[in-house]
N, C-alpha and C positions, 0 to 999 in steps of 0.2 A: 504494500500500500504506500510505501515511501516513508520518509522520515517523519517521526511523530514527536510531539511534545505537548505541553499543556493544552488540554490534558489528554492528548491522544488524537483528537479529530482534526487537528490543524492541517494535516496532510491532505485530507479530503477537500478542504477549502482551497488549499494551495494549488491544486491541479488547475482550477479555473482562474484563480487570481493571478497566477504567475504569467500567464500568456499575455503578451503585449504590454507588460508593465515592468520596465527595467529600472525605474527610479529607486527601487528598494535594494538593488544589487550592491552589496558591499557597504551599505549604509549602516552606521552604528546604531545600537539601541538608544532609546531616549532621544528621539528626534527633537529638534529645538521647538517644535510646535506644541510639545507636551511639557507639563510640569508635574513630575511624579513625586509624590510624598507618601512614603509607606505608612501604614496604619501603626500607630504606636501602642505599646503595652498589649500586644496580642497574647491571649492565653491559649497556647498551642494545644493543651490537653482538651479544653472545651471546644476548640475549633475542629477537632477530629470528628469523624462520623460521615454520614451520607449527605451530599449536597446535590440539589437538582439544578441543572443549568437552564436558565430561562432566556437570557439575552446574550448575544455575541456581537462584537464589533471589531473591525480591523482598521489598521492605520493606512492601508493603501487606498486612499480616498477615491471614491467613485468606482472602485473595481473590486468590491468585496462581495463575493457570491453568497446566496442564501444557503443555509445548511442542507446537506443531502442526508441527514440523519435525524432521528427523533429519540425521545426517551433517554436523553443524555444525563447520566449521573456520575458523580465522582465520590468514591469512598476513601477517606483518609484515615490512617491508623498509625499507632506507634508500636512497632514490633517489640520494643523494650519500653514499658511504661515509664521507666526511670530515665529514659534518654529522649528528651524532646527535640534533639537536634537532628534526628534521623527519622524520616517519615516515609511510609509507603502509601502509594495511591493506586487505585484501581478505577479505570474508566470503563463504563458500560454504555452502549448506545445501539440503536437499530439502524441499519443501512436502509434508506428509503427505496433504493433501486431494487433490492432483492429480499428485503425483510430479514436479513441475516443479523443475528445478535453478535456484537463484536465486543471484545474486552482487551484492554491494554493495561499493563502494569508499569508503574514508574516508581522511582525513589527520589526523595527530596532531602537535600542537606541544608539545614538552616544555617544561614550566615551568622557566625558568632563573632565576627570581627568588625561589624558596623552596627550602629544604633539606628533604629531599634532592631536588634538581632533577630527577633522572632517573626518579623514581617518580610524578611528577604530570604528567599530560598533559591537553591539551584536544583533543577530537575534533571534527572538522567533517565532516558527512556530505554526500552528494550534493545534498541540498536546502538546504545552508547552515546546518543546525541544529547548535548546539554542545552538547557534553556534557563534564562533568568526569570524568576517568578517573584512578583511583589504583591503582597496583600495590601490593596489600596484603601479599602473601607470595610467595616463590619459593624454590626450592631453592638451595643454595649455589653451584651451577655454572650456574644459569639455563638448564638444559637438560633438566629433567625435569617440573616441575609449577609452577603459579602460581595465585594467587587475585587477581581483578581486581574492583574496585568501579567503578560508573559512576552518574552522576546527570545527568538533564536535565529541562527543563520543556517540556511539549508541549501543543499545541492551544490553543484560545481560552480555556480555563479555567486555563492555566498549570499543567497537571497535572505534579506532581513524580513522576518515574519513576526509582527506585533499583533497581539490580540487582547481584548478586554472582555471579561465574562462576568455576568451578574448571576448569582446563584442564591437559592434559598433552601431551607430544610424541608419544604413541602412541594409536591408536584403541582399544586394549584396555588396561585397567588392572586389577590384582589387587584383590580386595575390600578388603584391608586399606588400600591406598592410597586407595581411594574413601572409606572411613570416616574416614581421617585428614583428607582434604580437606573433607569435610562437617563434621567437628569444628571445623576452622579457620573455616569459614563461620559456624557457630553462635557461635563466639567473637567474631564481629564483630556479633552481634545479629540475624542472619537465622535464625529458628528452623527447626528441622528439618522441621516440618510444612509449611513453605512452600518446600521444596526439590523440585526435579524433576530426574530423570536424563535425559540426552540420548542417544537411540539412535544408536550408532555402528556397528551391524552392517549387513552387506550394502550397504556404501557404495561 
């Protein structure tokens, strides 16, 4: 399926987005149009568990394709409950083209050299590709909603792939919460026209 990273399905989107768009080739993460501030004082233990992906947005403006998957969830866990610097993630989703259920496994190393250490992670996927992951926003209890940013460089052209995802703990969310999360994504520089909702029905 190609190189994968946060949280697995980026390669599916990349197939369409990469065609005819070379501005991202070799570009560094954290483009100047964005102002990334990690979420402070993240409680990693409370942050673990199942998250339902509801909104995705890409930085390749005007060329971000809609998802070709549905029922996208991410399960985060601590293999060693006493070690909050090493996290495992499991992505599950359904391919819309054939209805196949797909699963990817990733590992996350929490960056303990920068503050806030708990909000900055490095993801390594099954193919050994690394991605920078930043927890941008989360509710006060870390049990309701979150916004996550990710950036990796992929393929022979070193294609920069940045994505923002809004997730909640439930498969169904009220319209006002969805609008709130989309507004937070726009606040990070990902324009509303390049947002797509993820279908979480009949999962």
